[in-house]
TORLO-82871 format. One record per residue (C-alpha): residue in one letter; x, y, z negated. Coordinates in steps of 0.02 Angstrom, whole numbers, always signed. Example, Ala and Ser with C-alpha at 12.3 -4.5 7.8 and 13.67 -1.06 7.14 Angstrom:
<gutor><residuo>a</residuo><x>+615</x><y>-225</y><z>-390</z></gutor>
<gutor><residuo>s</residuo><x>+684</x><y>-53</y><z>-357</z></gutor>
END
This chain:
<gutor><residuo>m</residuo><x>-1648</x><y>+334</y><z>-736</z></gutor>
<gutor><residuo>k</residuo><x>-1467</x><y>+389</y><z>-742</z></gutor>
<gutor><residuo>i</residuo><x>-1422</x><y>+454</y><z>-570</z></gutor>
<gutor><residuo>g</residuo><x>-1247</x><y>+499</y><z>-513</z></gutor>
<gutor><residuo>i</residuo><x>-1239</x><y>+635</y><z>-380</z></gutor>
<gutor><residuo>f</residuo><x>-1093</x><y>+603</y><z>-265</z></gutor>
<gutor><residuo>g</residuo><x>-1095</x><y>+747</y><z>-142</z></gutor>
<gutor><residuo>g</residuo><x>-997</x><y>+765</y><z>+17</z></gutor>
<gutor><residuo>s</residuo><x>-1002</x><y>+802</y><z>+201</z></gutor>
<gutor><residuo>f</residuo><x>-978</x><y>+617</y><z>+241</z></gutor>
<gutor><residuo>n</residuo><x>-905</x><y>+670</y><z>+408</z></gutor>
<gutor><residuo>p</residuo><x>-911</x><y>+520</y><z>+434</z></gutor>
<gutor><residuo>i</residuo><x>-951</x><y>+408</y><z>+286</z></gutor>
<gutor><residuo>h</residuo><x>-816</x><y>+276</y><z>+267</z></gutor>
<gutor><residuo>t</residuo><x>-777</x><y>+117</y><z>+170</z></gutor>
<gutor><residuo>g</residuo><x>-682</x><y>+217</y><z>+39</z></gutor>
<gutor><residuo>h</residuo><x>-838</x><y>+319</y><z>-4</z></gutor>
<gutor><residuo>i</residuo><x>-938</x><y>+160</y><z>-27</z></gutor>
<gutor><residuo>a</residuo><x>-805</x><y>+69</y><z>-129</z></gutor>
<gutor><residuo>l</residuo><x>-789</x><y>+222</y><z>-241</z></gutor>
<gutor><residuo>a</residuo><x>-979</x><y>+234</y><z>-262</z></gutor>
<gutor><residuo>r</residuo><x>-984</x><y>+51</y><z>-315</z></gutor>
<gutor><residuo>q</residuo><x>-850</x><y>+81</y><z>-446</z></gutor>
<gutor><residuo>l</residuo><x>-934</x><y>+240</y><z>-510</z></gutor>
<gutor><residuo>l</residuo><x>-1101</x><y>+150</y><z>-525</z></gutor>
<gutor><residuo>t</residuo><x>-1024</x><y>+23</y><z>-642</z></gutor>
<gutor><residuo>l</residuo><x>-892</x><y>+125</y><z>-736</z></gutor>
<gutor><residuo>a</residuo><x>-1008</x><y>+271</y><z>-771</z></gutor>
<gutor><residuo>g</residuo><x>-1153</x><y>+160</y><z>-824</z></gutor>
<gutor><residuo>l</residuo><x>-1271</x><y>+232</y><z>-693</z></gutor>
<gutor><residuo>d</residuo><x>-1432</x><y>+158</y><z>-625</z></gutor>
<gutor><residuo>e</residuo><x>-1401</x><y>+232</y><z>-452</z></gutor>
<gutor><residuo>v</residuo><x>-1275</x><y>+336</y><z>-358</z></gutor>
<gutor><residuo>w</residuo><x>-1349</x><y>+455</y><z>-230</z></gutor>
<gutor><residuo>l</residuo><x>-1229</x><y>+499</y><z>-90</z></gutor>
<gutor><residuo>m</residuo><x>-1289</x><y>+677</y><z>-62</z></gutor>
<gutor><residuo>v</residuo><x>-1253</x><y>+725</y><z>+118</z></gutor>
<gutor><residuo>s</residuo><x>-1209</x><y>+910</y><z>+110</z></gutor>
<gutor><residuo>p</residuo><x>-1238</x><y>+1036</y><z>+249</z></gutor>
<gutor><residuo>q</residuo><x>-1084</x><y>+1143</y><z>+217</z></gutor>
<gutor><residuo>n</residuo><x>-971</x><y>+1162</y><z>+67</z></gutor>
<gutor><residuo>p</residuo><x>-973</x><y>+1349</y><z>+24</z></gutor>
<gutor><residuo>l</residuo><x>-787</x><y>+1337</y><z>-18</z></gutor>
<gutor><residuo>k</residuo><x>-750</x><y>+1266</y><z>+156</z></gutor>
<gutor><residuo>q</residuo><x>-840</x><y>+1393</y><z>+265</z></gutor>
<gutor><residuo>g</residuo><x>-783</x><y>+1412</y><z>+444</z></gutor>
<gutor><residuo>r</residuo><x>-764</x><y>+1226</y><z>+482</z></gutor>
<gutor><residuo>n</residuo><x>-803</x><y>+1180</y><z>+661</z></gutor>
<gutor><residuo>d</residuo><x>-779</x><y>+993</y><z>+645</z></gutor>
<gutor><residuo>l</residuo><x>-941</x><y>+954</y><z>+554</z></gutor>
<gutor><residuo>l</residuo><x>-1058</x><y>+836</y><z>+647</z></gutor>
<gutor><residuo>d</residuo><x>-1246</x><y>+873</y><z>+644</z></gutor>
<gutor><residuo>d</residuo><x>-1325</x><y>+855</y><z>+471</z></gutor>
<gutor><residuo>q</residuo><x>-1454</x><y>+726</y><z>+524</z></gutor>
<gutor><residuo>l</residuo><x>-1326</x><y>+619</y><z>+616</z></gutor>
<gutor><residuo>r</residuo><x>-1214</x><y>+614</y><z>+463</z></gutor>
<gutor><residuo>y</residuo><x>-1363</x><y>+568</y><z>+355</z></gutor>
<gutor><residuo>q</residuo><x>-1420</x><y>+430</y><z>+476</z></gutor>
<gutor><residuo>m</residuo><x>-1244</x><y>+357</y><z>+477</z></gutor>
<gutor><residuo>a</residuo><x>-1243</x><y>+357</y><z>+287</z></gutor>
<gutor><residuo>r</residuo><x>-1413</x><y>+270</y><z>+282</z></gutor>
<gutor><residuo>l</residuo><x>-1356</x><y>+136</y><z>+404</z></gutor>
<gutor><residuo>a</residuo><x>-1190</x><y>+113</y><z>+314</z></gutor>
<gutor><residuo>l</residuo><x>-1276</x><y>+90</y><z>+146</z></gutor>
<gutor><residuo>h</residuo><x>-1409</x><y>-31</y><z>+206</z></gutor>
<gutor><residuo>g</residuo><x>-1414</x><y>-175</y><z>+80</z></gutor>
<gutor><residuo>e</residuo><x>-1304</x><y>-87</y><z>-49</z></gutor>
<gutor><residuo>e</residuo><x>-1380</x><y>-113</y><z>-220</z></gutor>
<gutor><residuo>g</residuo><x>-1394</x><y>+49</y><z>-320</z></gutor>
<gutor><residuo>i</residuo><x>-1313</x><y>+162</y><z>-190</z></gutor>
<gutor><residuo>v</residuo><x>-1428</x><y>+275</y><z>-90</z></gutor>
<gutor><residuo>a</residuo><x>-1401</x><y>+397</y><z>+54</z></gutor>
<gutor><residuo>c</residuo><x>-1486</x><y>+559</y><z>+7</z></gutor>
<gutor><residuo>s</residuo><x>-1537</x><y>+703</y><z>+123</z></gutor>
<gutor><residuo>y</residuo><x>-1611</x><y>+810</y><z>-18</z></gutor>
<gutor><residuo>e</residuo><x>-1483</x><y>+950</y><z>-3</z></gutor>
<gutor><residuo>l</residuo><x>-1508</x><y>+963</y><z>+185</z></gutor>
<gutor><residuo>h</residuo><x>-1682</x><y>+1035</y><z>+152</z></gutor>
<gutor><residuo>l</residuo><x>-1627</x><y>+1169</y><z>+27</z></gutor>
<gutor><residuo>p</residuo><x>-1582</x><y>+1350</y><z>+66</z></gutor>
<gutor><residuo>r</residuo><x>-1403</x><y>+1382</y><z>+118</z></gutor>
<gutor><residuo>p</residuo><x>-1268</x><y>+1405</y><z>+67</z></gutor>
<gutor><residuo>s</residuo><x>-1280</x><y>+1242</y><z>-27</z></gutor>
<gutor><residuo>y</residuo><x>-1231</x><y>+1270</y><z>-208</z></gutor>
<gutor><residuo>t</residuo><x>-1222</x><y>+1120</y><z>-325</z></gutor>
<gutor><residuo>w</residuo><x>-1304</x><y>+1219</y><z>-466</z></gutor>
<gutor><residuo>n</residuo><x>-1458</x><y>+1252</y><z>-357</z></gutor>
<gutor><residuo>t</residuo><x>-1466</x><y>+1070</y><z>-304</z></gutor>
<gutor><residuo>l</residuo><x>-1456</x><y>+1007</y><z>-483</z></gutor>
<gutor><residuo>q</residuo><x>-1589</x><y>+1131</y><z>-539</z></gutor>
<gutor><residuo>r</residuo><x>-1709</x><y>+1077</y><z>-402</z></gutor>
<gutor><residuo>l</residuo><x>-1675</x><y>+892</y><z>-431</z></gutor>
<gutor><residuo>s</residuo><x>-1710</x><y>+911</y><z>-617</z></gutor>
<gutor><residuo>k</residuo><x>-1875</x><y>+997</y><z>-577</z></gutor>
<gutor><residuo>d</residuo><x>-1928</x><y>+871</y><z>-444</z></gutor>
<gutor><residuo>y</residuo><x>-1871</x><y>+718</y><z>-542</z></gutor>
<gutor><residuo>p</residuo><x>-1898</x><y>+765</y><z>-726</z></gutor>
<gutor><residuo>h</residuo><x>-1880</x><y>+585</y><z>-787</z></gutor>
<gutor><residuo>h</residuo><x>-1705</x><y>+566</y><z>-713</z></gutor>
<gutor><residuo>q</residuo><x>-1542</x><y>+618</y><z>-792</z></gutor>
<gutor><residuo>f</residuo><x>-1419</x><y>+684</y><z>-663</z></gutor>
<gutor><residuo>t</residuo><x>-1231</x><y>+669</y><z>-680</z></gutor>
<gutor><residuo>l</residuo><x>-1114</x><y>+755</y><z>-559</z></gutor>
<gutor><residuo>l</residuo><x>-977</x><y>+643</y><z>-487</z></gutor>
<gutor><residuo>i</residuo><x>-825</x><y>+737</y><z>-420</z></gutor>
<gutor><residuo>g</residuo><x>-645</x><y>+704</y><z>-374</z></gutor>
<gutor><residuo>g</residuo><x>-498</x><y>+774</y><z>-468</z></gutor>
<gutor><residuo>d</residuo><x>-467</x><y>+893</y><z>-322</z></gutor>
<gutor><residuo>n</residuo><x>-641</x><y>+968</y><z>-343</z></gutor>
<gutor><residuo>w</residuo><x>-617</x><y>+980</y><z>-531</z></gutor>
<gutor><residuo>q</residuo><x>-465</x><y>+1090</y><z>-501</z></gutor>
<gutor><residuo>l</residuo><x>-576</x><y>+1205</y><z>-397</z></gutor>
<gutor><residuo>f</residuo><x>-723</x><y>+1193</y><z>-517</z></gutor>
<gutor><residuo>p</residuo><x>-699</x><y>+1366</y><z>-597</z></gutor>
<gutor><residuo>r</residuo><x>-734</x><y>+1439</y><z>-424</z></gutor>
<gutor><residuo>w</residuo><x>-900</x><y>+1346</y><z>-408</z></gutor>
<gutor><residuo>y</residuo><x>-1061</x><y>+1445</y><z>-417</z></gutor>
<gutor><residuo>k</residuo><x>-1126</x><y>+1443</y><z>-597</z></gutor>
<gutor><residuo>a</residuo><x>-991</x><y>+1319</y><z>-651</z></gutor>
<gutor><residuo>e</residuo><x>-1020</x><y>+1356</y><z>-835</z></gutor>
<gutor><residuo>d</residuo><x>-1207</x><y>+1325</y><z>-818</z></gutor>
<gutor><residuo>i</residuo><x>-1173</x><y>+1157</y><z>-735</z></gutor>
<gutor><residuo>l</residuo><x>-1064</x><y>+1106</y><z>-882</z></gutor>
<gutor><residuo>k</residuo><x>-1194</x><y>+1163</y><z>-1009</z></gutor>
<gutor><residuo>n</residuo><x>-1336</x><y>+1067</y><z>-927</z></gutor>
<gutor><residuo>h</residuo><x>-1259</x><y>+913</y><z>-845</z></gutor>
<gutor><residuo>n</residuo><x>-1126</x><y>+783</y><z>-874</z></gutor>
<gutor><residuo>v</residuo><x>-982</x><y>+782</y><z>-751</z></gutor>
<gutor><residuo>i</residuo><x>-879</x><y>+628</y><z>-713</z></gutor>
<gutor><residuo>i</residuo><x>-712</x><y>+650</y><z>-628</z></gutor>
<gutor><residuo>y</residuo><x>-631</x><y>+514</y><z>-525</z></gutor>
<gutor><residuo>p</residuo><x>-445</x><y>+521</y><z>-480</z></gutor>
<gutor><residuo>r</residuo><x>-380</x><y>+592</y><z>-317</z></gutor>
<gutor><residuo>r</residuo><x>-199</x><y>+578</y><z>-262</z></gutor>
<gutor><residuo>g</residuo><x>-105</x><y>+738</y><z>-303</z></gutor>
<gutor><residuo>s</residuo><x>-238</x><y>+803</y><z>-424</z></gutor>
<gutor><residuo>e</residuo><x>-181</x><y>+773</y><z>-602</z></gutor>
<gutor><residuo>i</residuo><x>-309</x><y>+811</y><z>-738</z></gutor>
<gutor><residuo>d</residuo><x>-267</x><y>+846</y><z>-921</z></gutor>
<gutor><residuo>s</residuo><x>-401</x><y>+744</y><z>-1010</z></gutor>
<gutor><residuo>s</residuo><x>-364</x><y>+829</y><z>-1177</z></gutor>
<gutor><residuo>a</residuo><x>-424</x><y>+997</y><z>-1106</z></gutor>
<gutor><residuo>l</residuo><x>-591</x><y>+937</y><z>-1039</z></gutor>
<gutor><residuo>p</residuo><x>-757</x><y>+1008</y><z>-1103</z></gutor>
<gutor><residuo>s</residuo><x>-867</x><y>+885</y><z>-1199</z></gutor>
<gutor><residuo>s</residuo><x>-985</x><y>+861</y><z>-1050</z></gutor>
<gutor><residuo>v</residuo><x>-842</x><y>+803</y><z>-938</z></gutor>
<gutor><residuo>s</residuo><x>-759</x><y>+633</y><z>-933</z></gutor>
<gutor><residuo>i</residuo><x>-637</x><y>+540</y><z>-821</z></gutor>
<gutor><residuo>v</residuo><x>-661</x><y>+366</y><z>-750</z></gutor>
<gutor><residuo>n</residuo><x>-513</x><y>+269</y><z>-684</z></gutor>
<gutor><residuo>t</residuo><x>-567</x><y>+213</y><z>-513</z></gutor>
<gutor><residuo>e</residuo><x>-451</x><y>+138</y><z>-385</z></gutor>
<gutor><residuo>l</residuo><x>-363</x><y>+264</y><z>-272</z></gutor>
<gutor><residuo>l</residuo><x>-419</x><y>+232</y><z>-93</z></gutor>
<gutor><residuo>d</residuo><x>-318</x><y>+306</y><z>+49</z></gutor>
<gutor><residuo>i</residuo><x>-452</x><y>+329</y><z>+181</z></gutor>
<gutor><residuo>s</residuo><x>-510</x><y>+499</y><z>+239</z></gutor>
<gutor><residuo>s</residuo><x>-642</x><y>+561</y><z>+359</z></gutor>
<gutor><residuo>t</residuo><x>-512</x><y>+678</y><z>+434</z></gutor>
<gutor><residuo>e</residuo><x>-398</x><y>+531</y><z>+473</z></gutor>
<gutor><residuo>i</residuo><x>-543</x><y>+435</y><z>+551</z></gutor>
<gutor><residuo>r</residuo><x>-589</x><y>+581</y><z>+664</z></gutor>
<gutor><residuo>q</residuo><x>-407</x><y>+601</y><z>+715</z></gutor>
<gutor><residuo>r</residuo><x>-387</x><y>+416</y><z>+753</z></gutor>
<gutor><residuo>i</residuo><x>-543</x><y>+420</y><z>+863</z></gutor>
<gutor><residuo>l</residuo><x>-471</x><y>+566</y><z>+962</z></gutor>
<gutor><residuo>e</residuo><x>-307</x><y>+472</y><z>+983</z></gutor>
<gutor><residuo>g</residuo><x>-396</x><y>+314</y><z>+1040</z></gutor>
<gutor><residuo>k</residuo><x>-338</x><y>+216</y><z>+887</z></gutor>
<gutor><residuo>d</residuo><x>-432</x><y>+78</y><z>+798</z></gutor>
<gutor><residuo>i</residuo><x>-544</x><y>+126</y><z>+650</z></gutor>
<gutor><residuo>r</residuo><x>-607</x><y>-50</y><z>+608</z></gutor>
<gutor><residuo>g</residuo><x>-609</x><y>-75</y><z>+421</z></gutor>
<gutor><residuo>m</residuo><x>-612</x><y>+113</y><z>+391</z></gutor>
<gutor><residuo>v</residuo><x>-799</x><y>+130</y><z>+425</z></gutor>
<gutor><residuo>p</residuo><x>-934</x><y>-1</y><z>+393</z></gutor>
<gutor><residuo>t</residuo><x>-956</x><y>-118</y><z>+541</z></gutor>
<gutor><residuo>p</residuo><x>-1141</x><y>-73</y><z>+572</z></gutor>
<gutor><residuo>i</residuo><x>-1096</x><y>+108</y><z>+610</z></gutor>
<gutor><residuo>l</residuo><x>-930</x><y>+80</y><z>+700</z></gutor>
<gutor><residuo>p</residuo><x>-996</x><y>+106</y><z>+878</z></gutor>
<gutor><residuo>l</residuo><x>-1101</x><y>+257</y><z>+826</z></gutor>
<gutor><residuo>v</residuo><x>-954</x><y>+340</y><z>+737</z></gutor>
<gutor><residuo>r</residuo><x>-839</x><y>+314</y><z>+887</z></gutor>
<gutor><residuo>k</residuo><x>-969</x><y>+382</y><z>+1008</z></gutor>
<gutor><residuo>c</residuo><x>-1022</x><y>+533</y><z>+905</z></gutor>
<gutor><residuo>y</residuo><x>-849</x><y>+594</y><z>+857</z></gutor>
<gutor><residuo>l</residuo><x>-772</x><y>+560</y><z>+1028</z></gutor>
<gutor><residuo>n</residuo><x>-911</x><y>+661</y><z>+1111</z></gutor>
<gutor><residuo>f</residuo><x>-905</x><y>+796</y><z>+976</z></gutor>
<gutor><residuo>s</residuo><x>-724</x><y>+846</y><z>+1004</z></gutor>
END
């Protein structure tokens, strides 16, 4: 199977993540997209706004219930930390030898990619698909052969904005899937 790894903190998962995963599934010709709930991005150390790993994973599972080809994945939560993508991809390839794993990242992450742990090894061993992010222009003529760009719709929803709206008592309907709306409100209001 061709599996796309779409990693993130999903703090919380929102409708933009899901819409993007649907587009990536189709445009990248994947069998499944695994939304890999990450414990802590090594390039974003020191964050204090990250909800408990298992709560974020449970929200993702509930949000994706009934989604064809899109799966909430807790695999990385059980690996040693810090959580490096190279280590995750190595372990996945060992545990699932019949799957082909493709890394799905935003243009903003591609700009930081040279700082990633074992970035060159990732490019030598895995395909990388970049999706556009506002303010992150990518020169497609300078991409390595294992990297391609898909033109997904730009979606202006962010987890940061959702958390802020909850703290301000503003409505978040439509920003997070309806089944997790009460849980998101409760968890992030009590977390602050």
